[in-house]
C-alpha positions in Angstrom: 96.3 105.8 167.2 98.7 103.4 166.6 102.5 104.1 165.8 103.5 103.7 162.1 105.7 100.7 161.5 108.5 101.4 159.1 109.7 98.7 157.4 113.3 98.9 156.1 114.0 96.8 153.1 117.6 96.0 152.5 119.2 97.9 149.8 119.8 96.0 146.6 123.3 96.0 145.7 124.6 97.8 142.7 125.6 94.8 140.6 122.3 93.4 141.0 120.7 96.8 139.9 122.9 96.6 136.7 121.6 93.0 136.1 118.2 94.0 136.4 118.7 97.2 134.2 120.3 94.8 131.4 117.5 92.3 131.6 114.7 94.9 131.3 116.7 96.6 128.3 117.0 93.1 126.6 113.2 92.8 126.9 112.8 96.2 125.6 115.1 95.4 122.6 113.2 92.1 121.7 109.9 93.9 122.2 111.0 96.8 119.9 112.2 94.2 117.3 108.9 92.3 117.4 106.9 95.5 117.1 108.8 96.7 114.0 110.3 99.9 115.7 112.7 101.7 113.5 116.4 100.7 113.5 117.5 103.7 115.6 115.2 102.6 118.6 116.3 98.8 118.4 119.9 99.8 118.1 119.8 102.1 121.0 118.3 99.4 123.2 120.8 96.7 122.1 123.7 98.9 122.7 122.7 100.0 126.1 121.4 96.3 126.9 125.0 94.9 125.9 126.9 97.7 127.9 124.7 96.9 131.0 125.3 93.3 130.6 129.1 93.8 130.3 129.0 96.0 133.4 127.1 93.4 135.2 129.8 90.6 134.4 132.8 92.9 134.8 131.4 94.1 138.2 133.8 92.4 140.8 136.9 93.3 138.7 135.7 97.0 138.3 135.2 97.3 142.1 138.7 97.3 142.8 140.7 99.0 139.9 144.7 99.5 140.0 145.7 103.2 140.6 147.5 103.3 137.4 144.4 102.8 135.3 142.8 106.1 136.5 146.1 108.1 135.4 146.1 106.3 132.0 142.5 107.0 131.3 143.2 110.7 132.0 146.5 110.7 129.8 144.7 108.8 127.1 141.6 111.2 127.1 143.8 114.3 127.1 145.9 113.0 124.2 142.7 112.0 122.3 141.4 115.3 122.5 144.6 117.2 121.3 146.0 114.6 118.9 143.7 111.7 118.1 146.4 109.7 115.8 148.8 109.3 118.7 146.0 106.7 120.2 147.3 104.3 117.8 150.5 104.2 119.7 149.5 105.1 123.0 147.0 102.6 123.6 149.0 99.6 123.0 151.9 101.0 125.2 149.6 101.3 128.3 148.2 98.0 127.9 152.0 96.7 127.7 152.6 98.8 130.7 149.7 97.5 132.7 150.7 93.8 131.9 154.2 93.9 132.2 154.8 96.0 135.3 156.3 94.4 138.2 153.8 93.2 140.9 153.9 95.3 144.3 155.7 93.2 147.2 153.3 92.1 149.7 154.4 92.9 153.3 153.5 90.2 155.9 
């Protein structure tokens, strides 16, 4: 009896997976459009394809998010659930804070 040979494939990176999912969803959206599916199906495929495409494009920037973004997402989420009208003021303030805050000093 011969021993079984196990082939190990290198695992596909997450960015490549997101890209392939986006391509498949774009093909599905075009097929649904060509086959005359209802608007709900075509819209769902298109929205998901656009989101996956944007995720694929933004992957390098998303892999290293700043710490302040985690806190701000939590604050905005809690505020939106309690008082949704405050978002009109809070989102621009958080964006300004992200752009205008001082850069951390690099220690050599």
